LONU-779801 format. One record per atom (N, C-alpha, C): x, y, z; atom name; residue in three letters; residue number from 0. Coordinates in nm, 2 decimals, padded with zeros to 4 digits, always signed. Example, Ala and Ser with C-alpha at 12.3 -4.5 7.8 and 13.67 -1.06 7.14 Angstrom:
2
<<+01.32, -00.57, +00.78>, N, ALA, 0>
<<+01.23, -00.45, +00.78>, CA, ALA, 0>
<<+01.32, -00.33, +00.78>, C, ALA, 0>
<<+01.28, -00.22, +00.71>, N, SER, 1>
<<+01.37, -00.11, +00.71>, CA, SER, 1>
<<+01.29, +00.00, +00.79>, C, SER, 1>
% end
This chain:
95
<<+00.09, -00.12, +00.00>, N, MET, 0>
<<+00.00, +00.00, +00.00>, CA, MET, 0>
<<+00.09, +00.12, +00.00>, C, MET, 0>
<<+00.06, +00.22, -00.08>, N, THR, 1>
<<+00.14, +00.34, -00.09>, CA, THR, 1>
<<+00.11, +00.43, +00.03>, C, THR, 1>
<<+00.20, +00.52, +00.05>, N, GLU, 2>
<<+00.18, +00.62, +00.16>, CA, GLU, 2>
<<+00.05, +00.70, +00.14>, C, GLU, 2>
<<+00.02, +00.73, +00.02>, N, LYS, 3>
<<-00.10, +00.81, -00.01>, CA, LYS, 3>
<<-00.22, +00.72, +00.03>, C, LYS, 3>
<<-00.23, +00.60, -00.01>, N, ASN, 4>
<<-00.34, +00.51, +00.02>, CA, ASN, 4>
<<-00.35, +00.49, +00.17>, C, ASN, 4>
<<-00.24, +00.46, +00.23>, N, ALA, 5>
<<-00.25, +00.44, +00.38>, CA, ALA, 5>
<<-00.30, +00.56, +00.45>, C, ALA, 5>
<<-00.25, +00.68, +00.41>, N, TYR, 6>
<<-00.30, +00.80, +00.47>, CA, TYR, 6>
<<-00.45, +00.82, +00.45>, C, TYR, 6>
<<-00.49, +00.80, +00.33>, N, ILE, 7>
<<-00.64, +00.82, +00.30>, CA, ILE, 7>
<<-00.72, +00.72, +00.38>, C, ILE, 7>
<<-00.68, +00.59, +00.39>, N, GLU, 8>
<<-00.75, +00.50, +00.47>, CA, GLU, 8>
<<-00.76, +00.54, +00.62>, C, GLU, 8>
<<-00.65, +00.58, +00.67>, N, LYS, 9>
<<-00.64, +00.63, +00.81>, CA, LYS, 9>
<<-00.74, +00.74, +00.83>, C, LYS, 9>
<<-00.73, +00.84, +00.74>, N, THR, 10>
<<-00.82, +00.96, +00.76>, CA, THR, 10>
<<-00.97, +00.92, +00.74>, C, THR, 10>
<<-01.00, +00.83, +00.65>, N, LYS, 11>
<<-01.14, +00.79, +00.64>, CA, LYS, 11>
<<-01.19, +00.73, +00.77>, C, LYS, 11>
<<-01.11, +00.64, +00.83>, N, ALA, 12>
<<-01.15, +00.58, +00.95>, CA, ALA, 12>
<<-01.17, +00.68, +01.06>, C, ALA, 12>
<<-01.08, +00.78, +01.07>, N, GLN, 13>
<<-01.10, +00.89, +01.17>, CA, GLN, 13>
<<-01.22, +00.97, +01.14>, C, GLN, 13>
<<-01.25, +01.00, +01.02>, N, LEU, 14>
<<-01.36, +01.08, +00.98>, CA, LEU, 14>
<<-01.49, +01.00, +01.01>, C, LEU, 14>
<<-01.49, +00.87, +00.99>, N, ASP, 15>
<<-01.61, +00.79, +01.03>, CA, ASP, 15>
<<-01.63, +00.80, +01.18>, C, ASP, 15>
<<-01.53, +00.80, +01.26>, N, GLN, 16>
<<-01.54, +00.81, +01.40>, CA, GLN, 16>
<<-01.59, +00.94, +01.44>, C, GLN, 16>
<<-01.54, +01.05, +01.38>, N, TRP, 17>
<<-01.59, +01.18, +01.41>, CA, TRP, 17>
<<-01.74, +01.20, +01.37>, C, TRP, 17>
<<-01.78, +01.14, +01.26>, N, ASN, 18>
<<-01.92, +01.15, +01.22>, CA, ASN, 18>
<<-02.01, +01.09, +01.33>, C, ASN, 18>
<<-01.97, +00.98, +01.38>, N, ALA, 19>
<<-02.04, +00.91, +01.49>, CA, ALA, 19>
<<-02.05, +01.01, +01.61>, C, ALA, 19>
<<-01.94, +01.07, +01.64>, N, GLU, 20>
<<-01.93, +01.16, +01.75>, CA, GLU, 20>
<<-02.02, +01.28, +01.73>, C, GLU, 20>
<<-02.02, +01.34, +01.61>, N, ILE, 21>
<<-02.11, +01.45, +01.58>, CA, ILE, 21>
<<-02.26, +01.41, +01.60>, C, ILE, 21>
<<-02.29, +01.29, +01.56>, N, GLU, 22>
<<-02.43, +01.24, +01.59>, CA, GLU, 22>
<<-02.46, +01.22, +01.73>, C, GLU, 22>
<<-02.37, +01.18, +01.81>, N, LYS, 23>
<<-02.39, +01.17, +01.96>, CA, LYS, 23>
<<-02.41, +01.31, +02.02>, C, LYS, 23>
<<-02.33, +01.41, +01.97>, N, LEU, 24>
<<-02.35, +01.55, +02.02>, CA, LEU, 24>
<<-02.49, +01.60, +01.98>, C, LEU, 24>
<<-02.53, +01.56, +01.86>, N, LYS, 25>
<<-02.66, +01.60, +01.81>, CA, LYS, 25>
<<-02.77, +01.55, +01.90>, C, LYS, 25>
<<-02.76, +01.42, +01.94>, N, ALA, 26>
<<-02.85, +01.36, +02.03>, CA, ALA, 26>
<<-02.86, +01.43, +02.17>, C, ALA, 26>
<<-02.74, +01.47, +02.22>, N, LYS, 27>
<<-02.74, +01.55, +02.34>, CA, LYS, 27>
<<-02.81, +01.68, +02.32>, C, LYS, 27>
<<-02.79, +01.74, +02.21>, N, ALA, 28>
<<-02.85, +01.87, +02.18>, CA, ALA, 28>
<<-03.00, +01.86, +02.17>, C, ALA, 28>
<<-03.05, +01.75, +02.12>, N, ASP, 29>
<<-03.19, +01.72, +02.11>, CA, ASP, 29>
<<-03.25, +01.70, +02.25>, C, ASP, 29>
<<-03.18, +01.66, +02.34>, N, GLU, 30>
<<-03.23, +01.63, +02.48>, CA, GLU, 30>
<<-03.21, +01.75, +02.57>, C, GLU, 30>
<<-03.14, +01.85, +02.53>, N, ALA, 31>
<<-03.11, +01.97, +02.61>, CA, ALA, 31>
<<-03.24, +02.05, +02.63>, C, ALA, 31>
<<-03.23, +02.14, +02.73>, N, ARG, 32>
<<-03.34, +02.23, +02.76>, CA, ARG, 32>
<<-03.35, +02.33, +02.64>, C, ARG, 32>
<<-03.46, +02.39, +02.63>, N, ALA, 33>
<<-03.49, +02.47, +02.51>, CA, ALA, 33>
<<-03.38, +02.58, +02.49>, C, ALA, 33>
<<-03.34, +02.65, +02.59>, N, ASP, 34>
<<-03.24, +02.76, +02.57>, CA, ASP, 34>
<<-03.11, +02.70, +02.53>, C, ASP, 34>
<<-03.07, +02.59, +02.58>, N, ALA, 35>
<<-02.94, +02.53, +02.55>, CA, ALA, 35>
<<-02.95, +02.46, +02.41>, C, ALA, 35>
<<-03.07, +02.41, +02.38>, N, LYS, 36>
<<-03.09, +02.33, +02.26>, CA, LYS, 36>
<<-03.05, +02.41, +02.14>, C, LYS, 36>
<<-03.09, +02.53, +02.13>, N, ILE, 37>
<<-03.06, +02.62, +02.01>, CA, ILE, 37>
<<-02.91, +02.63, +02.00>, C, ILE, 37>
<<-02.84, +02.66, +02.11>, N, HIS, 38>
<<-02.70, +02.67, +02.10>, CA, HIS, 38>
<<-02.63, +02.54, +02.06>, C, HIS, 38>
<<-02.67, +02.43, +02.11>, N, TYR, 39>
<<-02.61, +02.30, +02.08>, CA, TYR, 39>
<<-02.64, +02.27, +01.93>, C, TYR, 39>
<<-02.76, +02.30, +01.88>, N, GLN, 40>
<<-02.79, +02.27, +01.75>, CA, GLN, 40>
<<-02.70, +02.35, +01.65>, C, GLN, 40>
<<-02.68, +02.48, +01.69>, N, GLU, 41>
<<-02.59, +02.56, +01.61>, CA, GLU, 41>
<<-02.45, +02.51, +01.61>, C, GLU, 41>
<<-02.40, +02.46, +01.72>, N, GLU, 42>
<<-02.27, +02.39, +01.73>, CA, GLU, 42>
<<-02.26, +02.27, +01.64>, C, GLU, 42>
<<-02.36, +02.19, +01.64>, N, VAL, 43>
<<-02.36, +02.07, +01.56>, CA, VAL, 43>
<<-02.36, +02.11, +01.41>, C, VAL, 43>
<<-02.43, +02.21, +01.38>, N, GLU, 44>
<<-02.44, +02.25, +01.24>, CA, GLU, 44>
<<-02.30, +02.30, +01.19>, C, GLU, 44>
<<-02.23, +02.37, +01.28>, N, LYS, 45>
<<-02.09, +02.42, +01.24>, CA, LYS, 45>
<<-02.00, +02.30, +01.23>, C, LYS, 45>
<<-02.01, +02.20, +01.32>, N, LEU, 46>
<<-01.93, +02.08, +01.30>, CA, LEU, 46>
<<-01.96, +02.01, +01.17>, C, LEU, 46>
<<-02.08, +02.00, +01.14>, N, ARG, 47>
<<-02.12, +01.93, +01.01>, CA, ARG, 47>
<<-02.06, +02.01, +00.89>, C, ARG, 47>
<<-02.06, +02.14, +00.90>, N, GLU, 48>
<<-02.00, +02.22, +00.79>, CA, GLU, 48>
<<-01.85, +02.19, +00.78>, C, GLU, 48>
<<-01.78, +02.19, +00.89>, N, ARG, 49>
<<-01.64, +02.16, +00.89>, CA, ARG, 49>
<<-01.61, +02.02, +00.84>, C, ARG, 49>
<<-01.70, +01.92, +00.88>, N, ARG, 50>
<<-01.69, +01.78, +00.84>, CA, ARG, 50>
<<-01.70, +01.78, +00.69>, C, ARG, 50>
<<-01.80, +01.85, +00.64>, N, ASP, 51>
<<-01.83, +01.84, +00.49>, CA, ASP, 51>
<<-01.71, +01.90, +00.42>, C, ASP, 51>
<<-01.65, +02.01, +00.47>, N, HIS, 52>
<<-01.53, +02.07, +00.41>, CA, HIS, 52>
<<-01.41, +01.97, +00.41>, C, HIS, 52>
<<-01.40, +01.90, +00.52>, N, ALA, 53>
<<-01.29, +01.80, +00.53>, CA, ALA, 53>
<<-01.31, +01.68, +00.43>, C, ALA, 53>
<<-01.44, +01.64, +00.41>, N, GLN, 54>
<<-01.47, +01.54, +00.32>, CA, GLN, 54>
<<-01.44, +01.58, +00.18>, C, GLN, 54>
<<-01.47, +01.71, +00.15>, N, GLU, 55>
<<-01.44, +01.76, +00.01>, CA, GLU, 55>
<<-01.29, +01.76, -00.01>, C, GLU, 55>
<<-01.21, +01.80, +00.09>, N, GLN, 56>
<<-01.07, +01.80, +00.08>, CA, GLN, 56>
<<-01.01, +01.66, +00.06>, C, GLN, 56>
<<-01.08, +01.56, +00.13>, N, LEU, 57>
<<-01.04, +01.42, +00.12>, CA, LEU, 57>
<<-01.06, +01.37, -00.02>, C, LEU, 57>
<<-01.17, +01.41, -00.08>, N, ALA, 58>
<<-01.20, +01.37, -00.22>, CA, ALA, 58>
<<-01.09, +01.43, -00.31>, C, ALA, 58>
<<-01.05, +01.55, -00.29>, N, LYS, 59>
<<-00.95, +01.61, -00.37>, CA, LYS, 59>
<<-00.82, +01.53, -00.35>, C, LYS, 59>
<<-00.79, +01.50, -00.23>, N, LEU, 60>
<<-00.67, +01.42, -00.20>, CA, LEU, 60>
<<-00.67, +01.29, -00.27>, C, LEU, 60>
<<-00.78, +01.22, -00.27>, N, GLN, 61>
<<-00.79, +01.09, -00.34>, CA, GLN, 61>
<<-00.77, +01.10, -00.49>, C, GLN, 61>
<<-00.82, +01.21, -00.54>, N, ALA, 62>
<<-00.81, +01.23, -00.69>, CA, ALA, 62>
<<-00.67, +01.29, -00.73>, C, ALA, 62>
<<-00.60, +01.34, -00.64>, N, ALA, 63>
<<-00.47, +01.40, -00.67>, CA, ALA, 63>
<<-00.37, +01.31, -00.73>, C, ALA, 63>
<<-00.30, +01.36, -00.82>, N, SER, 64>
<<-00.19, +01.28, -00.88>, CA, SER, 64>
<<-00.08, +01.27, -00.78>, C, SER, 64>
<<+00.02, +01.18, -00.80>, N, ASP, 65>
<<+00.13, +01.17, -00.71>, CA, ASP, 65>
<<+00.21, +01.29, -00.71>, C, ASP, 65>
<<+00.22, +01.37, -00.82>, N, GLU, 66>
<<+00.29, +01.49, -00.82>, CA, GLU, 66>
<<+00.22, +01.60, -00.74>, C, GLU, 66>
<<+00.09, +01.60, -00.74>, N, ALA, 67>
<<+00.02, +01.71, -00.67>, CA, ALA, 67>
<<-00.01, +01.67, -00.52>, C, ALA, 67>
<<+00.02, +01.55, -00.48>, N, TRP, 68>
<<-00.02, +01.49, -00.35>, CA, TRP, 68>
<<+00.02, +01.58, -00.24>, C, TRP, 68>
<<+00.15, +01.63, -00.23>, N, ASP, 69>
<<+00.19, +01.71, -00.12>, CA, ASP, 69>
<<+00.11, +01.84, -00.11>, C, ASP, 69>
<<+00.09, +01.91, -00.22>, N, ASP, 70>
<<+00.02, +02.03, -00.22>, CA, ASP, 70>
<<-00.13, +02.02, -00.17>, C, ASP, 70>
<<-00.19, +01.91, -00.22>, N, VAL, 71>
<<-00.33, +01.89, -00.18>, CA, VAL, 71>
<<-00.34, +01.84, -00.04>, C, VAL, 71>
<<-00.24, +01.77, +00.01>, N, LYS, 72>
<<-00.23, +01.72, +00.14>, CA, LYS, 72>
<<-00.23, +01.83, +00.24>, C, LYS, 72>
<<-00.16, +01.94, +00.21>, N, ASP, 73>
<<-00.15, +02.06, +00.30>, CA, ASP, 73>
<<-00.29, +02.12, +00.32>, C, ASP, 73>
<<-00.37, +02.13, +00.21>, N, GLY, 74>
<<-00.50, +02.19, +00.22>, CA, GLY, 74>
<<-00.59, +02.10, +00.30>, C, GLY, 74>
<<-00.58, +01.97, +00.28>, N, PHE, 75>
<<-00.66, +01.87, +00.36>, CA, PHE, 75>
<<-00.62, +01.88, +00.51>, C, PHE, 75>
<<-00.50, +01.88, +00.54>, N, GLU, 76>
<<-00.46, +01.88, +00.68>, CA, GLU, 76>
<<-00.51, +02.01, +00.75>, C, GLU, 76>
<<-00.52, +02.12, +00.68>, N, HIS, 77>
<<-00.57, +02.24, +00.74>, CA, HIS, 77>
<<-00.72, +02.22, +00.78>, C, HIS, 77>
<<-00.79, +02.16, +00.69>, N, ALA, 78>
<<-00.94, +02.13, +00.71>, CA, ALA, 78>
<<-00.95, +02.03, +00.82>, C, ALA, 78>
<<-00.86, +01.93, +00.82>, N, TRP, 79>
<<-00.86, +01.83, +00.92>, CA, TRP, 79>
<<-00.84, +01.88, +01.06>, C, TRP, 79>
<<-00.74, +01.97, +01.08>, N, HIS, 80>
<<-00.71, +02.02, +01.21>, CA, HIS, 80>
<<-00.82, +02.11, +01.26>, C, HIS, 80>
<<-00.88, +02.18, +01.16>, N, SER, 81>
<<-01.00, +02.27, +01.20>, CA, SER, 81>
<<-01.11, +02.19, +01.25>, C, SER, 81>
<<-01.14, +02.08, +01.19>, N, LEU, 82>
<<-01.25, +01.99, +01.24>, CA, LEU, 82>
<<-01.21, +01.93, +01.37>, C, LEU, 82>
<<-01.09, +01.88, +01.38>, N, SER, 83>
<<-01.05, +01.82, +01.51>, CA, SER, 83>
<<-01.06, +01.92, +01.63>, C, SER, 83>
<<-01.01, +02.04, +01.61>, N, ASP, 84>
<<-01.02, +02.14, +01.71>, CA, ASP, 84>
<<-01.16, +02.17, +01.75>, C, ASP, 84>
<<-01.25, +02.19, +01.65>, N, ALA, 85>
<<-01.39, +02.22, +01.67>, CA, ALA, 85>
<<-01.46, +02.11, +01.75>, C, ALA, 85>
<<-01.43, +01.98, +01.71>, N, LEU, 86>
<<-01.49, +01.87, +01.79>, CA, LEU, 86>
<<-01.44, +01.87, +01.93>, C, LEU, 86>
<<-01.31, +01.89, +01.95>, N, HIS, 87>
<<-01.26, +01.90, +02.09>, CA, HIS, 87>
<<-01.33, +02.00, +02.17>, C, HIS, 87>
<<-01.35, +02.12, +02.12>, N, LYS, 88>
<<-01.41, +02.23, +02.19>, CA, LYS, 88>
<<-01.56, +02.20, +02.21>, C, LYS, 88>
<<-01.63, +02.14, +02.11>, N, ALA, 89>
<<-01.77, +02.10, +02.13>, CA, ALA, 89>
<<-01.79, +02.00, +02.24>, C, ALA, 89>
<<-01.70, +01.90, +02.24>, N, ARG, 90>
<<-01.70, +01.80, +02.35>, CA, ARG, 90>
<<-01.70, +01.86, +02.49>, C, ARG, 90>
<<-01.61, +01.96, +02.50>, N, GLU, 91>
<<-01.60, +02.03, +02.63>, CA, GLU, 91>
<<-01.72, +02.11, +02.67>, C, GLU, 91>
<<-01.78, +02.17, +02.57>, N, ARG, 92>
<<-01.90, +02.25, +02.59>, CA, ARG, 92>
<<-02.03, +02.17, +02.62>, C, ARG, 92>
<<-02.03, +02.05, +02.56>, N, PHE, 93>
<<-02.15, +01.96, +02.58>, CA, PHE, 93>
<<-02.14, +01.88, +02.71>, C, PHE, 93>
<<-02.04, +01.89, +02.78>, N, LYS, 94>
<<-02.03, +01.81, +02.91>, CA, LYS, 94>
<<-02.13, +01.85, +03.01>, C, LYS, 94>
% end
């Protein structure tokens, strides 16, 4: 397996895990009191937007030629870290 393929498989697995986590946070938001519910739902929507952006970047990464791999990987990693940070912060706020 090439470095590119291994990297893509690893990130797909992590993205699947984060998708499940977003759904858990959504369930918590649905159970929250009315005033908190709106805030939590907004948080979940932001997380979904960042997830969607990371998925778009992953698709570009998969389609990238070996020559363009490093350039596309940098853009993906930026989206990836943004999603990771947002999830971490959301977990803390949802406690």
